[in-house]
C-alpha positions in Angstrom: 126.7 120.9 107.4 127.8 124.3 106.2 126.0 127.5 107.3 124.5 128.2 103.9 123.1 124.7 103.7 121.6 124.9 107.2 119.7 128.1 106.1 117.9 126.3 103.3 114.2 125.4 103.9 115.1 121.7 103.2 118.4 120.1 104.0 119.3 117.1 101.9 121.4 114.4 103.6 122.0 111.2 101.7 120.5 108.4 103.7 121.1 104.7 102.7 118.0 102.5 102.5 117.4 100.1 105.4 115.3 97.0 105.8 113.7 97.1 109.2 114.4 93.9 111.2 111.1 92.0 111.1 112.3 89.8 114.0 111.6 92.7 116.4 107.9 91.7 116.2 106.9 88.7 118.3 105.1 86.8 115.6 108.1 86.9 113.2 111.0 86.2 115.6 111.7 82.9 113.9 111.2 84.0 110.3 114.3 83.4 108.3 115.8 85.6 105.5 114.8 82.9 103.0 111.2 82.9 104.2 111.1 86.7 104.1 112.3 86.9 100.5 109.8 84.3 99.4 106.8 85.8 97.6 104.5 82.9 98.5 105.4 83.2 102.2 104.7 86.9 102.1 101.3 86.3 100.4 100.4 83.5 102.8 101.2 85.7 105.9 99.3 88.9 104.9 97.4 90.5 107.8 93.7 90.3 106.9 92.0 91.0 110.2 92.8 92.4 113.7 93.4 88.9 115.1 96.1 88.3 112.6 97.6 91.7 113.4 97.6 90.7 117.1 99.3 87.4 116.2 102.2 89.4 114.7 102.7 92.2 117.2 101.5 90.4 120.3 100.8 92.7 123.2 102.8 95.6 121.7 99.5 97.2 120.6 97.0 98.0 123.4 93.4 96.9 123.5 92.0 100.4 122.7 93.9 100.4 119.4 92.2 97.2 118.4 88.8 98.6 119.4 89.4 101.7 117.2 90.5 99.5 114.4 87.4 97.3 114.6 85.2 100.4 114.9 86.6 101.8 111.8 86.0 98.6 109.9 82.4 98.5 111.0 81.6 102.1 110.2 84.0 103.7 107.7 86.4 101.3 105.9 85.8 101.2 102.1 88.6 98.6 101.7 89.1 95.3 103.4 92.3 94.7 105.4 95.2 93.2 103.4 98.7 94.1 104.5 101.7 92.1 103.3 104.5 91.5 105.9 106.8 93.6 103.8 104.6 96.7 104.3 103.6 96.0 107.9 107.3 95.8 108.7 107.8 99.4 107.6 105.3 100.7 110.2 106.8 102.2 113.3 110.2 100.6 112.5 112.1 102.3 115.4 109.4 102.3 118.0 110.2 101.2 121.6 108.8 97.8 122.4 106.8 98.9 125.4 103.1 98.7 124.7 102.1 102.3 125.4 105.1 103.8 123.5 104.7 101.3 120.6 101.0 102.0 120.3 101.6 105.8 120.2 104.3 105.4 117.5 102.1 102.9 115.6 99.2 105.3 115.6 101.3 108.3 114.5 103.0 106.3 111.8 102.4 107.7 108.2 102.3 104.2 106.6 99.8 102.9 109.1 97.5 105.9 108.4 96.6 104.6 104.9 97.0 100.8 105.4 95.3 100.4 108.8 93.0 103.4 109.4 91.2 103.7 112.7 88.0 105.4 113.7 89.9 108.4 115.3 91.6 109.2 112.0 88.4 110.1 110.2 87.1 113.6 110.0 84.6 113.9 112.9 82.2 116.4 111.1 82.6 115.4 107.5 84.0 111.9 107.1 82.8 112.0 103.5 82.4 115.0 101.3 78.6 115.3 100.5 79.4 114.9 96.8 81.7 112.0 97.2 81.2 109.0 94.8 82.2 105.4 94.9 83.5 105.5 91.3 84.7 109.1 91.8 86.5 109.3 88.4 83.5 107.7 86.5 85.9 105.2 85.0 83.2 102.5 84.6 81.1 105.0 82.6 83.9 105.1 80.1 84.4 101.4 79.8 84.3 100.5 76.1 84.5 96.8 77.0 84.4 95.5 80.5 87.5 96.8 82.4 88.8 98.9 79.5 88.5 102.7 80.3 88.9 104.9 77.3 89.1 108.4 78.7 92.0 110.1 76.8 92.2 110.3 73.0 95.3 108.2 72.6 95.4 106.2 75.9 93.4 103.5 77.6 93.4 101.8 81.0 93.1 98.0 81.0 91.9 96.6 84.3 92.8 92.9 84.1 91.9 92.0 87.7 90.0 93.4 90.6 92.3 92.4 93.4 95.7 93.6 94.8 98.3 92.0 97.0 97.8 95.0 99.3 94.7 97.2 100.0 95.1 100.9 100.7 92.3 102.8 102.5 92.4 105.6 99.9 92.0 103.4 96.9 90.5 105.3 94.0 88.9 102.1 92.6 87.3 101.2 95.9 84.0 100.7 94.1 85.5 97.6 92.3 88.7 96.5 94.0 88.9 94.0 96.9 86.3 92.4 99.1 83.1 94.0 100.2 83.0 95.8 103.5 80.1 96.7 105.8 79.9 100.0 104.0 80.6 99.0 100.4 79.1 96.1 98.4 81.7 96.0 95.7 81.0 95.9 92.0 82.2 92.8 90.2 83.8 92.0 86.9 81.5 89.6 85.1 83.5 88.2 82.2 85.9 85.4 82.4 89.4 86.9 82.5 90.4 85.3 79.2 87.2 86.7 77.6 87.9 90.1 79.0 91.4 90.2 77.6 90.2 89.1 74.2 87.6 91.8 74.1 90.2 94.4 75.1 92.6 93.3 72.4 89.8 93.2 69.8 88.9 96.8 70.7 92.5 97.9 70.4 92.8 96.3 67.0 89.9 98.5 65.8 91.3 101.7 67.4 94.7 102.5 65.7 94.7 105.9 67.3 95.3 104.4 70.7 99.0 104.2 71.3 99.3 104.0 75.1 98.0 101.2 77.3 98.2 101.2 81.0 97.8 97.6 82.3 96.4 97.7 85.8 93.6 96.4 87.9 93.7 95.9 90.9 97.3 95.1 90.5 99.1 93.2 87.7 101.0 91.3 90.3 97.8 89.4 90.9 97.5 88.2 87.3 99.2 84.8 86.9 102.4 85.5 85.1 101.8 83.3 82.1 98.5 85.1 81.5 100.0 88.5 81.9 103.0 87.7 79.6 100.7 86.4 76.9 98.5 89.5 77.1 101.6 91.8 76.8 103.0 89.8 73.9 99.8 90.2 72.1 99.7 93.9 72.8 103.1 94.1 71.3 101.8 92.6 68.1 99.7 95.7 67.6 101.7 98.2 65.5 99.6 101.1 66.9 100.7 100.5 70.5 103.8 102.5 71.4 103.7 102.7 75.2 102.9 100.0 77.7 102.8 100.8 81.4 102.4 98.1 84.1 100.8 99.4 87.3 101.8 97.6 90.4 102.0 98.8 94.0 103.5 95.4 94.7 107.0 96.6 93.6 106.9 98.5 96.9 104.4 96.4 98.9 105.5 92.9 97.8 108.9 93.3 96.0 109.5 89.6 96.5 106.9 89.0 93.7 109.0 91.0 91.1 112.2 89.2 92.2 110.8 85.7 91.4 112.9 84.0 88.6 109.7 83.3 86.5 108.7 87.0 86.6 112.2 88.4 86.0 112.8 86.0 83.1 109.3 86.8 81.7 109.9 90.5 81.9 113.2 90.1 80.0 111.3 88.3 77.2 108.6 91.0 77.0 111.2 93.8 77.2 113.3 92.2 74.4 110.3 92.2 72.1 109.3 95.7 73.1 112.8 97.0 72.4 112.9 95.3 69.0 109.5 96.9 68.1 110.4 100.4 69.5 107.8 100.2 72.3 108.4 102.0 75.6 107.8 99.5 78.4 107.6 100.8 81.9 106.6 99.8 85.4 104.6 102.2 87.6 104.5 101.7 91.3 103.0 103.3 94.4 105.1 104.6 97.3 103.7 107.2 99.6 106.3 107.6 102.3 110.1 107.2 102.5 109.8 104.4 105.2 108.3 102.0 102.6 111.4 102.4 100.3 113.7 99.6 101.4 116.7 97.7 99.9 114.3 95.0 98.7 112.3 97.6 96.8 115.5 98.9 95.2 116.5 95.3 94.4 113.2 94.7 92.6 113.4 98.0 90.7 116.9 97.1 89.6 115.8 93.6 88.5 113.1 95.2 86.3 115.6 97.7 84.8 118.2 95.0 84.2 115.5 92.9 82.5 115.1 95.7 80.0 112.3 97.8 81.3 112.8 101.4 80.1 111.7 103.0 83.4 110.4 102.3 86.8 108.2 105.3 88.0 106.3 106.2 91.1 102.8 107.5 91.3 102.0 108.4 94.9 99.0 110.0 96.5 99.2 113.2 98.4 97.6 112.6 101.8 97.3 114.6 105.0 99.1 112.9 107.8 101.2 110.8 105.4 103.3 113.0 103.1 101.6 116.4 102.8 104.7 118.4 103.7 107.7 119.5 101.6 110.1 117.5 103.8 108.1 114.3 103.5 107.8 114.6 99.7 111.5 115.4 99.2 112.6 112.7 101.6 110.6 110.2 99.6 111.7 111.5 96.2 115.4 111.4 97.1 115.0 107.8 98.4 113.2 106.8 95.2 115.4 108.6 92.7 118.7 108.5 94.4 118.7 105.2 96.2 116.1 102.9 94.6 116.3 103.8 90.9 112.6 104.7 90.8 111.6 108.0 89.0 109.3 110.2 91.0 106.5 110.9 88.5 103.2 112.0 90.0 101.6 112.8 93.3 97.8 112.7 92.9 95.4 114.6 95.1 93.5 111.9 97.0 90.3 111.3 95.1 86.9 112.3 96.6 85.7 108.8 97.5 83.6 108.1 100.6 85.2 108.5 104.0 88.4 110.0 102.7 88.1 113.6 103.9 90.8 113.3 106.6 93.3 112.3 103.9 92.5 115.0 101.2 94.3 118.3 100.9 93.0 121.4 99.2 94.2 122.6 95.8 95.9 125.7 97.3 97.8 123.5 99.7 98.9 121.2 96.9 100.0 124.3 94.9 102.2 125.4 97.8 103.7 121.9 98.1 104.5 121.9 94.3 106.2 125.2 94.7 108.1 124.0 97.8 109.7 120.9 96.2 111.0 122.8 93.1 114.7 123.3 92.8 115.9 120.4 94.9 115.6 117.4 92.7 116.8 117.1 89.1 114.1 118.5 86.8 113.4 115.1 85.2 112.9 113.7 88.7 110.7 116.5 90.2 107.2 115.0 90.4 104.1 116.9 89.3 101.3 117.2 91.7 98.1 116.6 89.8 94.4 116.7 90.4 92.5 113.9 88.6 89.4 115.8 87.8 86.2 113.8 87.2 85.2 113.8 83.5 88.5 115.6 82.7 91.6 113.7 83.7 94.9 114.7 85.2 95.6 118.4 85.5 98.6 120.0 87.2 97.4 121.8 90.2 98.4 125.1 88.8 96.2 124.6 85.7 93.1 125.5 87.7 91.2 128.1 85.6 89.0 129.5 88.5 88.9 128.9 92.2 86.4 129.9 94.9 88.6 129.5 97.9 85.8 130.3 100.3 83.6 127.4 99.2 86.6 125.2 98.1 85.4 124.8 94.5 88.0 124.8 91.8 87.2 124.8 88.1 89.0 123.0 85.3 88.8 122.7 81.6 90.0 120.1 79.1 91.3 120.0 75.5 89.8 116.7 74.4 86.7 114.6 74.5 86.4 111.3 76.3 85.6 108.4 74.0 81.9 108.4 75.1 81.7 112.1 74.4 83.4 111.7 71.0 80.9 109.1 70.1 77.8 110.9 71.4 75.5 112.3 68.8 74.3 115.0 71.1 75.1 116.4 74.5 78.8 116.6 74.3 79.2 119.6 72.0 80.3 121.9 74.8 82.8 119.4 76.4 85.7 121.6 75.4 84.2 124.8 76.7 82.6 123.5 79.9 84.2 124.2 83.3 84.4 121.1 85.5 84.3 121.5 89.3 86.5 119.8 91.9 86.0 120.2 95.7 88.4 120.9 98.5 87.8 119.1 101.8 85.3 121.1 103.9 87.6 121.1 107.0 90.1 123.3 105.1 87.6 126.0 104.3 87.0 129.3 106.3 84.1 129.3 108.6 81.8 131.0 106.0 82.6 128.2 103.6 81.9 125.5 106.1 78.6 127.1 106.9 77.7 127.3 103.2 78.1 123.5 102.9 76.4 122.8 106.3 73.4 124.9 105.2 73.0 122.7 102.1 73.7 119.3 103.6 72.4 119.6 107.2 75.8 119.2 108.9 77.4 121.4 111.6 79.8 124.1 110.3 
């Protein structure tokens, strides 16, 4: 390394991707390469409870860890446990296999922090912000038919399914996605999946100004392929639709799914029709830390690109203890863009859902991170850090129009009406003039700000 390089705040060193050896874990010592690459084997061996985790790692994790894990599930967890082997294998990949050392590495691991949260992770004073909401972005309020959110003038979000192959503790759709937990009785989609898709398509036929459809859930990897392909082909019949984005964390968490011949062949058929009709077809995935970007992830991304998908892009979530440093973000982005062929696109501030305060970062911290990552990556591969403001939508963190740093209240404006506002006869006239608040985690505030919140909500400052 030259002297001038060593003096840079961040030093880039090309690092080849590596697949951790799953056979280091006692429960997987006899798992073959063919089994590991099999999507059905991965799904069948997901870790869904502490007993299954113990069956994989044996005595490498100590009893106090399992007690903390169980305590978190009883008191705080908003998502049930569901960790594919692919993702679990990226937790503490280089830890020494001695119980105390392994447990320490496992607890400190950034991927573990959002897949398998424990009680000690949570903020001891404010585990939830007092204004946290289950549906923090009010997406269900903007459903025009069940599962179809029309928030932006020209874009919709189609939630085809309410399950994922992997559950993340910070899930923004924790109100709907996954199984209920002791804290959260989940909302439920009522319509039959086929009827829901029909209603979505019927709405889009009547809305020619909608040109962009994000197909999500849950995760599209949990939609049977024939059903998903049929829905996409029918979307492509609508001349108004010009962009289709498939949202799937499974490209990172279960890349084996996207490598199945049925899926690769089906994507090639969809991509061929999209290309003929001039429609931009993309896959959006969800990686939060460089450890989870492995050769299998790169192989799945390449399979999608070779099938004809225009782009594979990453939408991560900015989380304290996971990736909230310049080095962590740049390491991840270089692995994505330089090694896996995945475009770094967005990092969202963690939404203000219940029991998420220990993950969230303040707007001013996010602004410094955005400034810190500039200039290292190609411009087109430099992700934007955004705040998804309730009743507004995505805003770059430097678009804040006013900011009370003492109380941690930022204010944002928007330049469009949501579909419900556009339809409202009264009550939405000032939507374009209003200032919409967003709230920093209370733990990041000065003492006076913490006291201000404590006085109003009866907590200690």
